[in-house]
N, C-alpha and C positions, 0 to 999 in steps of 0.2 A: 191310249197304249191298247193295243189288241192282243191277248192273249189267246188263240185257238188251243181248246183243249179238247182231247179225243178221249172219251169215256166209254170202250168198248167190254159190255159187260157179260161175258161168256157167249152162250148162244145166241146163235144170229136174230132170232127174235127179242130178244134182250138190247139190242144195241141201243145204245144213246150218245149222243153228240151233242159240247156243248163249247159256245165261242164266249168269252169273256172282251169285253171293253169298257178300259175305265177310262173315264172323259172329267173334266172341270165339273160338266152336269149331273152326274153320277155314275153308275155303274150300269150296262147293259148286258144280261146274259140271256144268250139265243140257246133254246134245247130244240134237239129233235129228236126224233124215234121215241121211245116207251118209257115212262117211270113207274118203276114196279118194284115189287121187293126184291128180285134180282139185283137190281142198281141204285136201290132208292140211296143206300151209306154213302156212295159213290157223289151223288147228287147233293147230297146233305153237307158231304165234306167241301164240296167246290163250292158251296155257296157261302159256308162258313170260313173259309180260306182268303175269303174277299176282304179287299182295306177295311180298317174299322173306320168308318166316315159317316157323318150323318148325312151325306146325300143321299138321296134317293136310289133304289136297288131295283131296277125294271127286270123282270123274269120273261121275256118274250115264248111262251108257250105253243107258238104258232104252228111249228113242226113238230108236236107232241102229237101222237095218234093215242095214246092209252095215259092215264094217269089215274094209278091206285091210289089207295086209302092212304099208303105207308107215305104214299109221294105229297098229298094231300096235307098228313101229320107234319112231312118234313118243310112244305112252305110255312105252315105255322109256327112251325118253331122259329124259321127263319123271320117271319114277321115281329115274333114277339121280341128277338134279337135286335132286328132294326129298329125297332119303338125304345128299345130301353136304351138305346144308341142316340135317340134325337131323329131320325131318319124314318124312312117310309118304305115298304116292301109295294111294287105294283107289279100287279099279272097283266099282260100285255097280248091279245092277240088270240086268246084259247078258239080252238075249233070248237063245234056243237058238241062233240062227244066229252070234252076235257070241260067245256062251259058249263053242261049239265051235272058233272061232278061235283065242279065247284059250288053249285046252285044245290045240290042235294044234301050236301056236306054243311051248306050255309056259311062258306066260307066268302063266298060275295058280301057277306053281309058285314065282314071283319076286313077283308083285304080289298082295295080298289082293284077292278076290275075294266080293263080299257081295250079298245078295237086293234091299237096298234104301240109298237114302242116310241114311235114318232109323237106319236098323241098321248100319250103316257108322260112325256116330259112336260108337256103345256100342263093337263091335266093332275100332275103331281102337285104343282104350286099354288092352284086353287080347291085342294080338297079339303074337309075338315078333319078334323082331329080323328083316329082311327077310332073305332067302337070297340071297349074293351068284350074279351072273350069271357062268356059264361059258362062256369063250370057246372055240369048235368049234377042234378040233384042225384044223390047215394040213395038206394032204396034200401032199405033194412030190414 
């Protein structure tokens, strides 16, 4: 089942579109545009509204030009939620800018990142258990 979802967030510079496909092998979400503070609530709501299933959730960021820190936090929250359900979030096909953001925030150490959503399907089956997130030490 394919559920096209258009998320138009305010100004044209903050537009984001998402297409969701729910299948027997998991859920695929293809996102285009920018994920930033102007539309991160809608992005998070879209991912949280997906069916509760232990099947893999593959988020294809190939069409995303910019991923803000708020977008990274949304992905981590979804990752934790999927893990609690026995599923797994896989980030697919990020461009070089988005990939740098994921590396700089060390998300790549917690959430699997693959070259494409088609590859993600095969990789999801062979991935080891996800690494737990570490909390930053609080300085007193």
